[in-house]
N, CA, C and O atoms as a MOPAC input file, in Angstrom:
PM7 MOZYME 1SCF
protein

 N     27.67200 1    33.84400 1    -9.07300 1
 C     26.86500 1    34.22400 1   -10.27500 1
 C     25.98100 1    33.10100 1   -10.54500 1
 O     24.80900 1    32.72500 1   -10.54000 1
 N     27.38600 1    32.71900 1   -10.82200 1
 C     26.44300 1    30.93000 1   -11.53600 1
 C     26.01100 1    30.19000 1   -10.27400 1
 O     24.80700 1    30.00000 1   -10.10600 1
 N     27.05900 1    29.67400 1    -9.20400 1
 C     26.19900 1    29.03600 1    -7.91600 1
 C     24.97500 1    29.43000 1    -7.90300 1
 O     24.01200 1    28.79000 1    -8.32600 1
 N     24.95900 1    31.21500 1    -7.09400 1
 C     23.34100 1    30.76500 1    -6.75500 1
 C     22.16000 1    31.44800 1    -8.01500 1
 O     21.49300 1    32.48200 1    -8.04000 1
 N     22.27300 1    30.62300 1    -8.69800 1
 C     21.60600 1    30.30500 1   -10.18000 1
 C     20.71400 1    29.18400 1    -9.65800 1
 O     19.55400 1    28.95600 1    -9.31500 1
 N     22.28100 1    28.43700 1    -9.83400 1
 C     22.16500 1    26.77400 1    -9.40100 1
 C     21.10000 1    26.63700 1    -8.18800 1
 O     20.03200 1    26.03300 1    -8.29200 1
 N     21.43900 1    27.12300 1    -7.32700 1
 C     20.74200 1    27.15700 1    -5.98200 1
 C     19.22800 1    27.52800 1    -5.98300 1
 O     18.37500 1    26.77500 1    -5.51400 1
 N     19.00400 1    28.51200 1    -6.43600 1
 C     18.08300 1    28.73700 1    -6.52300 1
 C     17.17500 1    27.39800 1    -7.89700 1
 O     16.22600 1    26.64100 1    -7.69800 1
 N     17.57400 1    27.50700 1    -8.51500 1
 C     17.21000 1    26.08800 1    -9.00100 1
 C     17.03700 1    25.08600 1    -8.76600 1
 O     15.98700 1    24.65800 1    -9.24700 1
 N     17.78600 1    24.17000 1    -8.01300 1
 C     17.42300 1    23.44600 1    -7.18200 1
 C     16.20000 1    24.05400 1    -5.87600 1
 O     15.27400 1    23.42800 1    -5.36200 1
 N     16.47800 1    24.93500 1    -5.72800 1
 C     15.64800 1    25.40700 1    -4.34300 1
 C     14.29400 1    25.50500 1    -5.02500 1
 O     13.44200 1    24.84100 1    -4.43500 1
 N     14.02500 1    25.90000 1    -5.68600 1
 C     12.94200 1    25.79000 1    -6.63000 1
 C     12.83300 1    24.69100 1    -6.84700 1
 O     11.83000 1    24.36100 1    -6.21300 1
 N     13.41500 1    23.39600 1    -7.61400 1
 C     13.01300 1    22.08200 1    -7.97700 1
 C     12.71600 1    21.36700 1    -6.78700 1
 O     11.95800 1    20.46800 1    -7.15000 1
 N     12.91900 1    21.26900 1    -5.46000 1
 C     13.26500 1    20.46400 1    -4.23200 1
 C     11.76100 1    20.53600 1    -4.37700 1
 O     11.34500 1    19.39300 1    -4.18700 1
 N     10.68400 1    21.41700 1    -4.64500 1
 C      9.39600 1    20.70800 1    -3.79100 1
 C      8.93500 1    20.24100 1    -4.91000 1
 O      8.40300 1    19.14200 1    -4.74900 1
 N      8.91800 1    20.67700 1    -6.13100 1
 C      8.11200 1    19.53700 1    -6.86200 1
 C      8.58800 1    18.16200 1    -7.15900 1
 O      7.99900 1    17.25600 1    -7.74800 1
 N      9.82400 1    18.19000 1    -6.60900 1
 C      9.83000 1    16.51900 1    -6.03300 1
 C      9.95400 1    15.78300 1    -5.00700 1
 O     10.22400 1    14.59400 1    -4.83500 1
 N      9.68500 1    16.78100 1    -4.24400 1
 C      8.58100 1    16.52100 1    -2.81200 1
 C      7.57000 1    16.14700 1    -3.01400 1
 O      7.56000 1    14.93000 1    -2.83200 1
 N      6.42300 1    16.59700 1    -3.37700 1
 C      5.12100 1    16.41200 1    -3.57500 1
 C      4.90200 1    15.67200 1    -4.83000 1
 O      3.68400 1    15.51000 1    -4.90700 1
 N      5.52200 1    15.10600 1    -5.92300 1
 C      5.51900 1    13.44200 1    -6.64300 1
 C      5.67000 1    12.76900 1    -6.27000 1
 O      5.31500 1    11.70500 1    -6.77800 1
 N      6.69000 1    12.83600 1    -4.39400 1
 C      7.61900 1    11.45000 1    -4.45700 1
 C      6.26500 1    10.91800 1    -3.73200 1
 O      5.77300 1     9.81600 1    -3.48800 1
 N      5.95500 1    12.14100 1    -3.53700 1
 C      4.45900 1    11.81200 1    -1.41600 1
 C      3.17200 1    11.20400 1    -2.02200 1
 O      2.31300 1    10.72100 1    -1.28600 1
 N      3.04100 1    11.23000 1    -3.40300 1
 C      2.05600 1    10.62500 1    -3.98900 1
 C      2.37200 1     8.99800 1    -4.26000 1
 O      1.19300 1     8.67600 1    -4.40700 1
 N      2.67900 1     8.47100 1    -4.33200 1
 C      3.40900 1     7.38400 1    -4.48500 1
 C      3.38000 1     6.34300 1    -3.44900 1
 O      4.03000 1     6.30100 1    -2.40400 1
 N      2.53700 1     5.52600 1    -3.90100 1
 C      2.43100 1     4.35200 1    -3.07600 1
 C      2.52500 1     3.06000 1    -3.78800 1
 O      1.85700 1     2.82900 1    -4.79600 1
 N      3.43100 1     2.14100 1    -3.21600 1
 C      3.01700 1     0.40900 1    -3.34200 1
 C      2.86500 1    -0.10900 1    -2.44800 1
 O      3.22600 1     0.00000 1    -1.27600 1
 N      1.97600 1    -1.06900 1    -3.30900 1
 C      1.36200 1    -2.04500 1    -2.66500 1
 C      1.97200 1    -3.46700 1    -3.44000 1
 O      1.98600 1    -3.58400 1    -4.66600 1
 N      2.66100 1    -4.92100 1    -2.12200 1
 C      2.34800 1    -5.63900 1    -2.36200 1
 C      2.35400 1    -6.55700 1    -1.91300 1
 O      3.07700 1    -6.54800 1    -0.91700 1
 N      1.66000 1    -7.95800 1    -2.20100 1
 C      0.98300 1    -8.86900 1    -1.19800 1
 C      1.72200 1   -10.56400 1    -1.41400 1
 O      2.09600 1   -10.70900 1    -2.57800 1
 N      1.89500 1   -11.39300 1    -0.82100 1
 C      2.36900 1   -12.37100 1    -0.68100 1
 C      2.37500 1   -13.62700 1    -0.01200 1
 O      1.19200 1   -13.88300 1     0.21300 1
 N      2.87800 1   -14.26600 1     0.29000 1
 C      2.25600 1   -15.90200 1     0.84200 1
 C      3.42000 1   -15.42800 1     1.87900 1
 O      4.44300 1   -14.92200 1     1.41700 1
 N      3.23600 1   -15.62000 1     3.49400 1
 C      4.33800 1   -15.65500 1     4.50300 1
 C      4.23000 1   -16.86700 1     5.41700 1
 O      3.17800 1   -17.10200 1     6.01100 1
 N      5.14100 1   -17.51900 1     5.51600 1
 C      5.04100 1   -18.81500 1     6.39300 1
 C      5.71300 1   -19.20000 1     7.03200 1
 O      6.85100 1   -19.64600 1     6.88600 1
 N      4.67600 1   -18.99000 1     8.36500 1
 C      5.28000 1   -18.74900 1     9.78800 1
 C      4.73600 1   -20.31400 1    10.37100 1
 O      4.82500 1   -21.38300 1     9.76800 1
 N      4.00800 1   -20.00200 1    12.07100 1
 C      4.04000 1   -21.09300 1    12.02600 1
 C      2.37900 1   -21.34800 1    11.47000 1
 O      1.81900 1   -22.41600 1    11.71500 1
 N      1.74400 1   -20.33400 1    10.76800 1
 C      0.28000 1   -20.29300 1    10.21000 1
 C      0.39400 1   -19.67000 1     9.00500 1
 O      0.36200 1   -18.44700 1     9.13800 1
 N      0.57800 1   -20.23700 1     7.27100 1
 C      0.15900 1   -19.38500 1     6.55200 1
 C     -0.42800 1   -18.34900 1     6.44200 1
 O     -1.60700 1   -18.48100 1     6.76800 1
 N     -0.13300 1   -17.23200 1     6.09200 1
 C     -0.67900 1   -16.38400 1     5.97400 1
 C     -0.96900 1   -15.47200 1     4.63200 1
 O      0.03300 1   -15.64900 1     3.93800 1
 N     -1.71500 1   -14.72700 1     4.04700 1
 C     -1.45100 1   -13.55300 1     2.47900 1
 C     -0.92300 1   -12.34100 1     3.61900 1
 O     -1.40500 1   -12.23700 1     4.74700 1
 N      0.21500 1   -11.42100 1     3.04200 1
 C      0.15500 1   -10.56000 1     3.47200 1
 C      0.29200 1    -9.70200 1     2.73800 1
 O      0.94000 1   -10.24000 1     1.84100 1
 N      0.07600 1    -8.28500 1     2.34100 1
 C     -0.11200 1    -6.91300 1     2.23800 1
 C     -0.14900 1    -5.33300 1     2.39100 1
 O     -1.00500 1    -4.47700 1     2.61100 1
 N      1.68100 1    -5.40500 1     2.08600 1
 C      2.08900 1    -4.12600 1     2.61700 1
 C      2.02100 1    -2.88500 1     1.85700 1
 O      2.33300 1    -3.11700 1     0.68800 1
 N      1.78200 1    -1.85000 1     2.02300 1
 C      1.60500 1    -1.32400 1     1.36700 1
 C      3.65300 1     0.03900 1     1.51600 1
 O      4.31400 1    -0.17000 1     2.53300 1
 N      3.93800 1     0.58000 1     1.01100 1
 C      4.85900 1     1.38600 1     1.19400 1
 C      4.49900 1     2.77300 1     0.71500 1
 O      3.69300 1     2.99000 1    -0.19000 1
 N      5.13200 1     3.65600 1     1.36400 1
 C      4.56600 1     4.68700 1     1.42800 1
 C      5.88100 1     6.64800 1     1.85800 1
 O      6.21200 1     7.00400 1     2.98900 1
 N      6.08200 1     7.05600 1     1.13100 1
 C      7.66700 1     8.06200 1     1.38900 1
 C      7.27700 1     8.50300 1     2.98800 1
 O      6.06000 1     8.51100 1     3.17200 1
 N      7.99800 1     8.82600 1     4.03400 1
 C      7.74700 1     9.23900 1     5.27700 1
 C      7.32700 1    10.96700 1     5.53200 1
 O      7.69300 1    12.13700 1     5.42300 1
 N      6.68800 1    10.40300 1     5.78500 1
 C      5.86100 1    12.09900 1     7.00600 1
 C      6.23300 1    12.41100 1     8.04200 1
 O      6.84600 1    11.75500 1     8.88300 1
 N      5.64500 1    14.15300 1     8.06000 1
 C      5.92400 1    13.46100 1     9.90400 1
 C      4.15100 1    14.29900 1    10.30500 1
 O      3.85300 1    15.42500 1    10.70300 1
 N      3.46200 1    13.27500 1    10.01000 1
 C      2.36700 1    13.69700 1    10.18900 1
 C      1.56000 1    12.24800 1    10.37300 1
 O      2.36700 1    11.39300 1    10.00800 1
 N      0.21600 1    11.54600 1    10.81400 1
 C     -0.23500 1    10.55600 1    11.08000 1
 C     -0.95100 1    10.09000 1     9.95500 1
 O     -1.01500 1    11.09900 1     9.25300 1
 N     -1.56000 1     9.13100 1     9.32100 1
 C     -2.51400 1     8.78200 1     8.07900 1
 C     -3.03600 1     7.95600 1     8.66300 1
 O     -2.60200 1     7.12300 1     9.45800 1
 N     -4.29800 1     8.21800 1     8.17100 1
 C     -5.11100 1     6.26300 1     8.13000 1
 C     -4.50900 1     5.84200 1     6.71100 1
 O     -4.07300 1     6.49800 1     5.76400 1
 N     -4.65300 1     4.57500 1     6.94000 1
 C     -4.29900 1     2.91200 1     5.44600 1
 C     -5.87500 1     2.45500 1     5.74200 1
 O     -6.37500 1     1.80700 1     6.66100 1
 N     -6.48300 1     3.13700 1     4.44800 1
 C     -7.56100 1     1.55500 1     4.35600 1
 C     -6.94300 1     0.17500 1     3.51600 1
 O     -6.48100 1     0.06100 1     2.38000 1
 N     -7.05500 1    -0.33300 1     4.08900 1
 C     -7.15400 1    -2.01700 1     3.14200 1
 C     -8.22600 1    -2.36100 1     3.11700 1
 O     -8.86900 1    -2.23100 1     4.15900 1
 N     -8.85900 1    -2.92400 1     1.97600 1
 C    -10.24300 1    -3.53800 1     1.21400 1
 C    -10.31400 1    -4.42800 1     0.37800 1
 O    -10.73700 1    -4.37300 1    -0.77600 1
 N     -9.75400 1    -5.56400 1     1.14800 1
 C    -10.15300 1    -6.81100 1    -0.03300 1
 C    -11.32500 1    -7.36900 1    -0.26600 1
 O    -12.01100 1    -7.52300 1     0.74400 1
 N    -11.90200 1    -7.81700 1    -1.53100 1
 C    -12.72100 1    -8.35500 1    -2.02000 1
 C    -11.51700 1    -9.38400 1    -3.15000 1
 O    -10.42400 1    -9.33500 1    -3.71300 1
 N    -13.15200 1   -10.56700 1    -2.82900 1
 C    -13.23100 1   -12.02500 1    -3.52300 1
 C    -13.94100 1   -11.85900 1    -4.36500 1
 O    -15.06600 1   -11.80900 1    -3.86600 1
 N    -14.02000 1   -11.65600 1    -6.03400 1
 C    -15.15300 1   -11.99000 1    -6.74800 1
 C    -15.95300 1   -13.24800 1    -6.81000 1
 O    -17.13800 1   -13.36200 1    -7.12400 1
 N    -15.08700 1   -14.19100 1    -6.45000 1
 C    -15.77500 1   -15.59700 1    -6.29800 1
 C    -16.40700 1   -15.43400 1    -4.94200 1
 O    -17.38700 1   -16.17900 1    -4.95800 1
 N    -16.33600 1   -14.84800 1    -3.81200 1
 C    -16.66700 1   -14.89000 1    -2.09300 1
 C    -17.54700 1   -14.23500 1    -2.19800 1
 O    -18.46200 1   -15.01400 1    -2.46400 1
 N    -18.10900 1   -12.81200 1    -2.15700 1
 C    -17.78300 1   -11.82400 1    -1.59600 1
 C    -18.11100 1   -11.10400 1    -0.05600 1
 O    -17.89900 1   -10.05900 1     0.56000 1
 N    -18.81400 1   -12.50200 1     0.10700 1
 C    -18.33800 1   -12.77300 1     1.79300 1
 C    -17.44300 1   -12.72100 1     2.82800 1
 O    -17.53300 1   -12.55100 1     4.04400 1
 N    -15.98200 1   -13.03500 1     1.53700 1
 C    -15.01900 1   -13.21400 1     2.63000 1
 C    -14.24900 1   -11.44000 1     2.44800 1
 O    -13.12500 1   -11.12600 1     2.84100 1
 N    -15.13200 1   -10.63700 1     1.83600 1
 C    -14.60500 1    -9.34600 1     1.90400 1
 C    -14.00300 1    -8.93400 1     3.14300 1
 O    -13.68700 1    -9.87800 1     3.86700 1
 N    -13.82200 1    -8.08900 1     3.46800 1
 C    -12.90000 1    -7.10200 1     4.83100 1
 C    -12.48300 1    -5.70500 1     4.16200 1
 O    -11.95400 1    -5.58600 1     3.05700 1
 N    -12.88500 1    -4.48800 1     5.20000 1
 C    -12.21100 1    -3.86500 1     5.34200 1
 C    -11.73200 1    -3.26400 1     6.86600 1
 O    -12.28000 1    -3.37900 1     7.96200 1
 N    -10.35500 1    -2.50900 1     6.42100 1
 C     -9.57000 1    -2.46400 1     7.76900 1
 C     -9.37200 1    -0.96100 1     7.65800 1
 O     -9.74200 1    -0.32400 1     6.67200 1
 N     -8.72300 1    -0.37700 1     8.80200 1
 C     -8.81300 1     0.87800 1     8.12400 1
 C     -7.09500 1     0.60700 1     9.79300 1
 O     -7.16300 1     0.17600 1    10.94400 1
 N     -6.06500 1     1.07100 1     9.06600 1
 C     -5.05600 1     1.69000 1    10.55000 1
 C     -4.52500 1     2.62000 1    10.63500 1
 O     -4.58400 1     3.38800 1     9.67400 1
 N     -3.77100 1     2.98900 1    11.79300 1
 C     -2.97000 1     4.68900 1    11.90600 1
 C     -1.54100 1     3.79100 1    11.44900 1
 O     -0.96700 1     2.72200 1    11.65500 1
 N     -1.42000 1     5.27200 1    10.55500 1
 C      0.15000 1     4.57200 1    10.30700 1
 C      1.47400 1     6.52400 1    10.64200 1
 O      1.95500 1     7.47100 1    10.02000 1
 N      1.40400 1     6.08200 1    11.68500 1
 C      2.21600 1     6.93400 1    12.65000 1
 C      3.07500 1     7.71000 1    11.53100 1
 O      3.45600 1     7.45800 1    10.38800 1
 N      3.21600 1     9.05100 1    12.66400 1
 C      4.01100 1    10.28700 1    11.49200 1
 C      6.01900 1     9.46600 1    11.76700 1
 O      6.47800 1     8.94400 1    12.78200 1
 N      6.63300 1     9.67800 1    10.53200 1
 C      7.77200 1     9.09500 1    10.42000 1
 C      8.20500 1     8.15000 1    10.04200 1
 O      9.39000 1     7.88700 1     9.83400 1
 N      6.95500 1     7.27800 1     9.85300 1
 C      7.03100 1     5.65400 1     9.71600 1
 C      6.83100 1     5.43800 1     8.02300 1
 O      6.57500 1     6.45500 1     7.37800 1
 N      6.89800 1     4.64800 1     7.58100 1
 C      6.95500 1     4.65500 1     5.96400 1
 C      6.06100 1     2.93100 1     5.53800 1
 O      6.01500 1     2.18700 1     4.55800 1
 N      5.76400 1     2.94200 1     6.25100 1
 C      4.98600 1     1.15700 1     5.94400 1
 C      4.00400 1     0.50300 1     7.19500 1
 O      4.23000 1     0.62300 1     8.39900 1
 N      2.68200 1    -0.32700 1     6.47400 1
 C      1.93900 1    -0.58600 1     7.69000 1
 C      1.57300 1    -1.91100 1     6.75600 1
 O      1.56300 1    -1.64900 1     5.55400 1
 N      1.25200 1    -3.36700 1     7.12300 1
 C      0.82400 1    -4.10600 1     6.76200 1
 C     -0.25800 1    -4.56500 1     7.49900 1
 O     -0.49700 1    -4.43400 1     8.70000 1
 N     -1.41900 1    -5.60700 1     5.84900 1
 C     -2.69200 1    -6.20000 1     7.01500 1
 C     -2.89900 1    -7.83100 1     6.60100 1
 O     -3.45500 1    -8.05900 1     5.52600 1
 N     -2.59200 1    -8.62100 1     7.18700 1
 C     -2.55500 1    -9.94300 1     6.74200 1
 C     -4.51100 1   -10.32900 1     6.84700 1
 O     -5.50400 1    -9.66600 1     7.14500 1
 N     -4.25400 1   -11.71800 1     6.42300 1
 C     -5.07000 1   -12.54400 1     6.33600 1
 C     -4.80900 1   -14.15200 1     6.25600 1
 O     -3.89200 1   -14.52300 1     5.52300 1
 N     -5.49000 1   -15.02900 1     6.89900 1
 C     -4.71900 1   -16.19300 1     6.43600 1
 C     -5.00700 1   -17.06800 1     5.59500 1
 O     -6.03100 1   -17.25400 1     4.93700 1
 N     -4.17800 1   -17.52700 1     5.64000 1
 C     -4.38700 1   -18.33300 1     4.37200 1
 C     -5.56900 1   -20.08600 1     3.76300 1
 O     -5.93700 1   -20.62600 1     2.72000 1
 N     -5.73000 1   -20.34100 1     5.76700 1
 C     -6.61300 1   -21.28000 1     5.23900 1
 C     -8.37300 1   -20.44400 1     5.28600 1
 O     -8.83500 1   -19.47200 1     5.88500 1
 N     -8.84400 1   -21.31200 1     4.44700 1
 C    -10.26500 1   -20.53100 1     4.78700 1
 C    -10.68900 1   -19.41400 1     3.49200 1
 O    -11.77100 1   -18.83400 1     3.39500 1
 N     -9.41100 1   -19.28800 1     2.46200 1
 C    -10.02600 1   -18.39500 1     2.01600 1
 C    -10.02700 1   -18.41700 1     0.57700 1
 O     -9.14700 1   -18.82700 1    -0.18000 1
 N    -11.42600 1   -17.78900 1     0.25100 1
 C    -12.09400 1   -18.28600 1    -1.22700 1
 C    -10.66300 1   -18.05600 1    -2.17500 1
 O     -9.75200 1   -17.23500 1    -2.06600 1
 N    -10.90600 1   -19.16200 1    -3.14200 1
 C    -10.23300 1   -19.34200 1    -4.05700 1
 C    -10.69900 1   -18.00300 1    -5.44000 1
 O    -11.67200 1   -17.27300 1    -5.62800 1
 N     -9.43100 1   -18.24300 1    -6.12400 1
 C     -9.75900 1   -17.28400 1    -7.41400 1
 C     -9.06200 1   -15.96100 1    -6.84700 1
 O     -8.25600 1   -15.69300 1    -5.95500 1
 N     -9.81100 1   -15.24800 1    -7.85700 1
 C     -9.40600 1   -13.42000 1    -7.85300 1
 C     -9.44900 1   -12.21500 1    -6.79400 1
 O    -10.35300 1   -11.50300 1    -6.35800 1
 N     -8.50900 1   -12.27700 1    -6.64700 1
 C     -8.97400 1   -11.61800 1    -4.90400 1
 C     -8.36200 1   -10.07400 1    -6.19500 1
 O     -8.18700 1   -10.09400 1    -7.41300 1
 N     -8.19500 1    -8.87200 1    -5.10100 1
 C     -8.49200 1    -7.53300 1    -5.79000 1
 C     -8.31300 1    -6.43100 1    -4.03000 1
 O     -9.20800 1    -5.96200 1    -3.32600 1
 N     -6.53200 1    -6.36000 1    -3.83500 1
 C     -6.42000 1    -5.70500 1    -2.17200 1
 C     -6.26200 1    -4.32100 1    -2.89000 1
 O     -5.59400 1    -4.11800 1    -3.90400 1
 N     -7.17500 1    -3.18400 1    -2.01200 1
 C     -6.46800 1    -2.40200 1    -2.39600 1
 C     -6.64600 1    -1.65400 1    -1.42900 1
 O     -7.70800 1    -1.65200 1    -0.80600 1
 N     -5.19100 1    -0.55100 1    -1.00800 1
 C     -5.01800 1     0.65000 1    -0.38300 1
 C     -5.41800 1     2.29600 1    -0.61600 1
 O     -5.15800 1     3.15300 1    -1.46000 1
 N     -6.22000 1     2.21100 1     0.66600 1
 C     -6.23900 1     3.92100 1     0.40800 1
 C     -5.27100 1     5.01800 1     1.50300 1
 O     -5.77000 1     5.19000 1     2.61600 1
 N     -4.48900 1     5.44000 1     1.33000 1
 C     -3.94500 1     6.85300 1     2.35600 1
 C     -4.52700 1     7.53700 1     2.47600 1
 O     -5.00400 1     8.08600 1     1.48300 1
 N     -4.88300 1     7.97100 1     3.82100 1
 C     -6.06200 1     9.44600 1     3.47000 1
 C     -4.51500 1     9.91100 1     3.93400 1
 O     -3.75700 1     9.66300 1     4.87200 1
 N     -4.49800 1    10.70700 1     2.75500 1
 C     -3.05100 1    12.26100 1     3.39500 1
 C     -3.13100 1    13.95700 1     3.43500 1
 O     -4.23400 1    14.09300 1     2.90500 1
 N     -2.91400 1    14.60200 1     3.57100 1
 C     -3.70000 1    16.20100 1     3.99600 1
 C     -4.03600 1    16.93600 1     2.53000 1
 O     -4.97800 1    17.72800 1     2.56300 1
 N     -3.36300 1    16.75300 1     1.25300 1
 C     -3.97900 1    17.42400 1    -0.04000 1
 C     -5.07000 1    16.52700 1    -0.21900 1
 O     -6.25500 1    16.69300 1     0.06900 1
 N     -4.18800 1    15.02600 1    -1.01600 1
 C     -5.20600 1    13.99100 1    -1.45500 1
 C     -5.06100 1    12.57600 1    -1.19300 1
 O     -4.10800 1    12.19500 1    -0.51400 1
 N     -5.79900 1    11.85900 1    -1.59900 1
 C     -5.57200 1    10.41400 1    -1.04300 1
 C     -5.46200 1     9.64300 1    -2.25400 1
 O     -5.96900 1     9.65600 1    -3.37600 1
 N     -4.35500 1     8.75800 1    -1.42100 1
 C     -2.99300 1     7.80500 1    -2.30900 1
 C     -3.94000 1     6.13600 1    -2.30100 1
 O     -4.42200 1     5.52100 1    -1.34900 1
 N     -3.91700 1     5.82800 1    -3.69600 1
 C     -4.54300 1     4.83800 1    -3.65100 1
 C     -3.46000 1     3.56900 1    -4.41800 1
 O     -2.59800 1     3.88100 1    -5.24000 1
 N     -3.69800 1     2.18800 1    -3.98500 1
 C     -2.75000 1     1.30300 1    -4.50000 1
 C     -3.20500 1     0.42800 1    -4.58200 1
 O     -3.56100 1    -0.09400 1    -3.52500 1
 N     -3.49300 1    -0.31400 1    -5.91100 1
 C     -4.17400 1    -1.74000 1    -5.36300 1
 C     -3.13900 1    -2.96200 1    -6.58200 1
 O     -2.47100 1    -2.80300 1    -7.60400 1
 N     -3.47100 1    -3.94500 1    -5.85200 1
 C     -2.55700 1    -5.22600 1    -5.66500 1
 C     -4.36600 1    -6.37400 1    -6.74000 1
 O     -5.57200 1    -6.43600 1    -6.50000 1
 N     -3.64300 1    -6.86000 1    -7.59800 1
 C     -5.01800 1    -7.78500 1    -7.86600 1
 C     -4.23700 1    -8.88700 1    -8.19200 1
 O     -3.20000 1    -8.73500 1    -8.83900 1
 N     -4.77600 1   -10.44200 1    -7.66100 1
 C     -4.02600 1   -11.72000 1    -7.39200 1
 C     -5.02300 1   -12.46000 1    -7.72800 1
 O     -6.17000 1   -12.08700 1    -7.48200 1
 N     -4.72400 1   -13.82100 1    -8.44400 1
 C     -5.22700 1   -15.34500 1    -7.81500 1
 C     -5.07400 1   -16.18100 1    -6.93900 1
 O     -3.93800 1   -16.65500 1    -6.95900 1
 N     -5.69900 1   -16.56600 1    -6.19300 1
 C     -5.60100 1   -17.34000 1    -4.93500 1
 C     -5.59600 1   -19.43300 1    -5.08100 1
 O     -6.41400 1   -19.92500 1    -4.30400 1
 N     -4.94000 1   -20.30600 1    -5.79000 1
 C     -4.86800 1   -21.27200 1    -6.77200 1
 C     -3.82700 1   -22.29600 1    -5.35200 1
 O     -2.62300 1   -22.50900 1    -5.21400 1
 N     -5.11000 1   -22.70600 1    -4.51000 1
 C     -4.67600 1   -23.01400 1    -3.18500 1
 C     -4.10300 1   -22.65600 1    -2.57900 1
 O     -4.74100 1   -22.08300 1    -1.69700 1
 N     -2.10800 1   -22.56100 1    -2.30800 1
 C     -1.14900 1   -21.91800 1    -1.22400 1
 C     -0.87000 1   -20.91200 1    -2.21300 1
 O     -0.98700 1   -19.91000 1    -1.50700 1
 N     -0.52800 1   -20.40600 1    -3.57500 1
 C     -0.12400 1   -19.85900 1    -4.60200 1
 C     -1.01800 1   -19.04800 1    -5.05000 1
 O     -2.04900 1   -19.19100 1    -5.70700 1
 N     -0.08400 1   -17.55300 1    -4.27400 1
 C     -0.32000 1   -16.31100 1    -4.69300 1
 C     -0.47800 1   -16.37600 1    -6.56700 1
 O      0.19400 1   -17.27200 1    -7.08000 1
 N     -0.90300 1   -15.92300 1    -7.06700 1
 C     -0.30700 1   -15.54800 1    -8.60500 1
 C     -0.81300 1   -13.92800 1    -9.17700 1
 O     -1.90200 1   -13.61900 1    -9.66300 1
 N      0.37300 1   -13.07100 1    -8.92800 1
 C      0.28300 1   -12.12300 1    -9.44900 1
 C     -0.41100 1   -11.73900 1   -10.65600 1
 O     -0.15100 1   -12.58600 1   -11.51100 1
 N     -0.95600 1   -11.10200 1   -10.98100 1
 C     -1.89500 1   -10.20100 1   -12.27900 1
 C     -1.26900 1    -8.57300 1   -12.73400 1
 O     -1.08500 1    -8.08500 1   -13.84900 1
 N     -1.09100 1    -8.12200 1   -11.62200 1
 C     -0.46200 1    -7.20400 1   -11.98900 1
 C      0.72800 1    -6.71600 1   -11.98500 1
 O      0.95500 1    -5.63900 1   -12.53600 1

């Protein structure tokens, strides 16, 4: 009888834990140096069994002409997607990168704010 109660409690809590995990997104931006330096921003999400749209919005407070918006499809079963900008020619100062994930129940938003100082990226959050 005790085992049945434990199983029933676990089954009732499982949907709550899955729902809360689905709402989490993590956005990380860094400078990568392959052949050409790039600012790479990657959003990590829980895996789901349907495709999602991920919109990246890059905004420079000092030079709005450098802003960009890009939408990428995150295929079912995948947990991350990234967008990048070349470092050379990028506006210096504060940048806000926001990712919006189009989920079935509601959109998930993650944001990263950083200062671009030459070839250094200084995170503010």
